[in-house]
N, C-alpha and C positions, 0 to 999 in steps of 0.2 A: 797751897802750891806744892808743898813737899808731898802731900798725899796723892797728888795727881801724877807726879813724875814717874812712878813705877808703871802706871798705865801707858804712859807715852813710851817708856822704854820697851814694854812688852809689844806694843804695836810696831815699833821699829825693828824688833827682833823677828817679827812675823813676816818681814819683807825680805826677800832674797833676790838680788839682781833687779830690784825695782818691780818684781811681780808679786801679786798677792798669792796666798796659799791655794786658792781655788784654781787659778790658772796653772800653777805649778803642778798640781795634782792632775789637771786635765791633760797636760803635756805628757805626763808619765803614762796615763791611760792610753793616749794616742800611740805612744811608742810601743806600748805593750800590744795594742791592737794590730799595729803594723807588723810586729814580729810574728804575732799569731797568724795574720793574713799571709805573710810571706811564707811561713811554714806550711800553711794550708796549700798555698799555690805550688810550693815545691813538691808537696805530696801529690797534688793533682797532676802536675807535669810528669812526675815519676810514674803515676798510675797510667796516664795517657800514653807515655812512652812505652811502658810494659805492654799495655793493651794493643797499641799500634804495632809493636814488634810481633806480637802474637798474630795479629791480623795479616801483617806482611808475610810472615812465615807460612800462614795458611794459604794466602794467594799464590806465593811462590811455589808451594808444594803442588799446586793444581795446574798453574799455567806458566810457571817459570819466573825468573827474575825480571824486573823492570829494565827497560832500555837505559844504559848508562848515559845516554844523551839527554835524559830528562833531568830537570832540576829537582831538588828535594821536595819543594812544594808541589811540583807536578806529580812526582811519585806518590806523595801523601794523598793528594786529591784523587788520583786514579785508583790507588789501592783501596781507599775507603769507598769509592764508587763501585768497584768491581767485586769486592768481598761479598756483598749481599746477593750478587748475581752469579756466583760461581756455578751453582747448579744449572742455571739457564745456559751459561757458557758451554758447559760440557754436554748438554743435551742437543739433539738435532736442531739445527737452526731454523728448520721449517718442517712441515709434514709432507713435503714433496717426495714422491716415491720413485722418481726416475732421475737419471743423471742429467746435468745441464751443461751445455756448451757455452762458455763465456769468452768473449773477445775483449782483451784489455788493450786499448789504443795508446800509442805514445802520448805522454803528457796528460793522460787522464788522471784526475785527482782521486784520492781515497773516497771522498764523499760521492763522487760521480759513480765510482765502482759500486759502492754500497747501495746507491739508488738503483742501479741496474740489477744488482742481485735481488733487491726487494721486488722490482718489477717482474723478474723471472721466478719469483716465489721461492728463491733459495734462502732468503733471509726474512725473518719476521720482525727483527729489531735492528734498525740501521745504527742507532746511537750506541748500542752495546758493542756492535761490530767495530765501530770507529774507535771507541774507547780502548778496546782490546788491541787494535792495530797500533795506536799511539803508545800504549803501555809497553807492548812488546818491541816497538821500534819497527814493526813490519810496514808501517805507513810509509817509510822511506825506502823500502825494499821491493815494492810492487813492481813487477816487470811486464812490459808489453808482450802480448802473445795470445794464443788461444789455449784455453784450459777446459778440462772436464771436471766439473764439481760432482763427486759421487753423491748419490741419494743418501740422505741421513747424515751428512757431514755436519759437525758442530762448528762453531766459530773459529776456534784455533786450527781445526783441520782445513777450513777454507783459507785461512791466512797462510798456512804452509803451502797449499797448492799454488797460490798466487805469487809466492815469493821464491819459488824454486824453478829455475829454468828447465830443470830435468822433467818437470811436470808439464811444461808447455807442449803444445801439439804441433806436429808438422803434417803436411799433406804429402802422402806418398802415392804416386800414380804409376800403375802398371798398364802398359799398352797391350792391346790384343796381339797375340802371336809372339810374345817375348819368351825366350827360354830362360832358365834359371840364371845362367851366367850374365845375361843382359839385365836381369833384375838386380843381381849382385853389383853390377857396374854402377847402378844408381845410388848405392849406399854412401860412398864417400862424400857426395855433395848434398845428401838428403837432410843433414842435421841430426841423424840418428847415430848412436854410439856403436852400432853393429858393423863389424868389418865384413868385407866381401867373403873372405876365407871362412869366417865363422858361420856366415849365412849358408854358404854352399855345403860346408861339412855337415851342418845340422839338417839342411833340406834334403841332402842325398842319403842321409842315414836316419830317417825319421822313425820314431817308434811304431812298430807294426800295429799295435793295438789302438793307436791314435790316428792312424792313416785312414782317410775316407773310404779307400777301397782295399784296405788291408795290405798295402805294399810298404815299401820303405823309402821310396823316392817321391818327392812332392812335385816333380815336373808334371804340369798339367792340372794340378790341384790348387793352384793359386789364382783365383778368378781375377781377370783384368778389371781395372776400375781404380777409383781414387779412395784412399783410406786416410783417416785422421788418427794418428798414433802419437803417443807420448815420446819425447826425445829420449828418455831414459829406459825405454822398453827393452826387455831382454829378448834375445833371439828366439827363445822358446815361446814366449808370449806373442812375439811378432808373428811367428809361423802359425801359432794356435789361432790367432785372429783370422788368418787366411782360411785355415781348415774349418773353423767354425762357420765362416761365411759360405764356404763350399757346401757344408752339410745343411745349412739353412736353405740354400738354393736347390739342393738336390731333394726336391719334394717327392712324395710317394708317386705322384703322377708321372714325374720324369723317370724315376726308377722303373715303374711299371711300363712306361713307353719304351724304354730300352729293352726290356724283356720281350716285348711284343716284336721288336726288331731282331730278336735273337742275339742280343748283346748283353754282356755283363757291364757293370758300371765301369770297370777298368777299360774294357773294349770301347765303350761309348765315349769315354774321355779321350782315349787315344785317337779315335776317328775324328772327334771334334777338333783335336789339336791339328790334325792333318788338314782338315777343311779350313781352319782359320788361317793357315799359311797359303793354301791354294787359292782361296777366294779373295777377290779385291773389292767385292761389294757384298754387303749383307743380304742383298736380294737373291744371291745365288747360293747361299749356304745350303739350303735344302736340296737343290739340284745336284750340287757337287757331292753332297753326302749320298745321294741316290746312286751316283756312279760307283762310288767305292762299295756301297752295300751290294750292288749287283755283281761286282767283281768278286767280292768276298764270298757270296753265295755260290758262285761257280768255281771257286778255288783259283781264280786268276790273281796274279800278283797286282798290287796296287799301282806299281810303277809311278810313284809320287816323288817328284824332285825334292820337296822339303825334307823327306825322310833321309835322303842322301846328303843333303846339306847339313842335317843334324849330325850324321855320322862323321862328316868331314870336320865339323867344328870350326874353330877360328881360322879365317883365311888371312894370312899376313899381308898378302898383296893388296886385297881390297879392304882390309881391316874391317871385316864383318864376320858375323857368325853364320851368315846365310849367303854362301858363295853363289854368284850368278853372273854369267851362265855356267852350267856344268859341262864338263868335257866328257868324251866317251870313256876315258880312263876313270873319271869320277864315278860314272855310273856302274863301273865294275868293282868298286871298292868292296873289300870283304868286311862286311859288318851286318849283324842281325837287323840293323836299322835300314839296310838297303833293300827297299821293296821292289827293286828291279830284279833282284836275285832271289829273295825269299818271299814266299807267299804268306798271306795272313798279316796279322798285326805285328808291328815292331814291339820290342820288349816293354817299352814305356811310351807315354805320350812324348811328343817332341817339343811342345811349348805350352804356355798357359794362354788362356783365351777368355773372351767374354762369354758369360753363361748363355747368351743368346745363341751361340753356335751349338751348344749341346742340345738346346731345345729344338734347334733346326734339324739336328740328327734324329731326334725323337719323332719329329713331324715331317721327316723327309717324304716327298711324294713317291709313289710307285711309278717308275719310268723304265724304259728299255734302253737307256743310255749306258754306254760302257767307256765312252771317251769324251774328252773336252779339251779345248785349246783356246788361247786368247783370240779374240776377234782382231781383224786387221784395221779397224777404224780408230784405234787409239783409246777406245773406251775401256772401262774396267770390267767388261763382260766377256763371257766365253761363248763359243759355239759348241754345242753338244751333238754327239753322233752315236748312232746305234751300232754302226759297223766300222771296221778299220778303214775301209775304202772311203766312207764318208768323212772320216777323221782326216785322212790324207788330203782329201779334196778341200778341207777347210784351212789348209796351210796357206800362209801368206806368200811364202816362197816355195815353189814346187820342187823341193829337194829335201832329202833326209837330213835331219838335225838331231841334236841330242836333247830336244825339249820333251816335256811330259807326254807320256803315252805314245811315243813314236815307235816303240818296239811292238810288233804284232805278236801276241801270244796265242 
């Protein structure tokens, strides 16, 4: 019995807290493993944090910071999605070679806009566009309106166009026969940032080398019609758009046609401006032009009321730039624009017009007419006469008045 007691004692010393050595050693190993695993995880987290921070800085350096409205998880997800696509983001969003007009309707979602851009071949990757919009916060800043997407735009550039109201387009319409002051009066309610004063100052002092006819006054060189322009357009680009349109419409055929009529471009434009104010129907553009051409060739004064109206300017009583009717004293006003007193063309055109009028001047028929006056039936047409006697006979009331071509020269 005494020989076995030490064995029993040794066995009891080998037990701590009721656990055998094997379990105790296993727990130590587990604790060591957990410490090692924890350390590895910490290193991994630090590595990922450093790596993500680098990725984040890379993305921010190319497309800017993420929207503060995004959660950290959303930022992490979008940054990791966008980083491999940075090159594609900054390249043209499609291979389309011309600009695109896009209308964004109120309430339209970013996904609907992306789909329309894809249909118009402006985008080749809708998902990438939407990820960028969400990342930048521009998905919440899209504004209704009409926009021009320039050819070759990348995704960030498209986003900037659609989120800046300054880039939205407005329709600016110029009616046939408007003088510069009337166009200027349209500006305050147009949505454009150009003031009437700035417009008139620039249009009246236009660079000679940029003027379609080498002058300095754009009266007559702003074709009537509807134009789509950006709200933030400068006055210089605004006017350049008009002169570019004029130059495009002034084809070689038109210029050569004016030469055949014995007119310079400036004279042709001036005559077209007078015709546009005299005619009430486009059907008579050519006939009325023929009357003035005949008078011009004989050295007769044009005796055109609109040129006198232009000289008078704003009429406070009637609140119009085109006073009507004119009085005898009006017809005697001393001005180079008064074609009752001065023969030949006035110094500049008197208004802007539809280019159809200039084409009618070019194609004016050869006639023997030297006079015209309104018919008495209330229609927008005129009676034309070869002689002054015929002209008088065409009057509705057989008495002298101060209407056009009453004075016999």
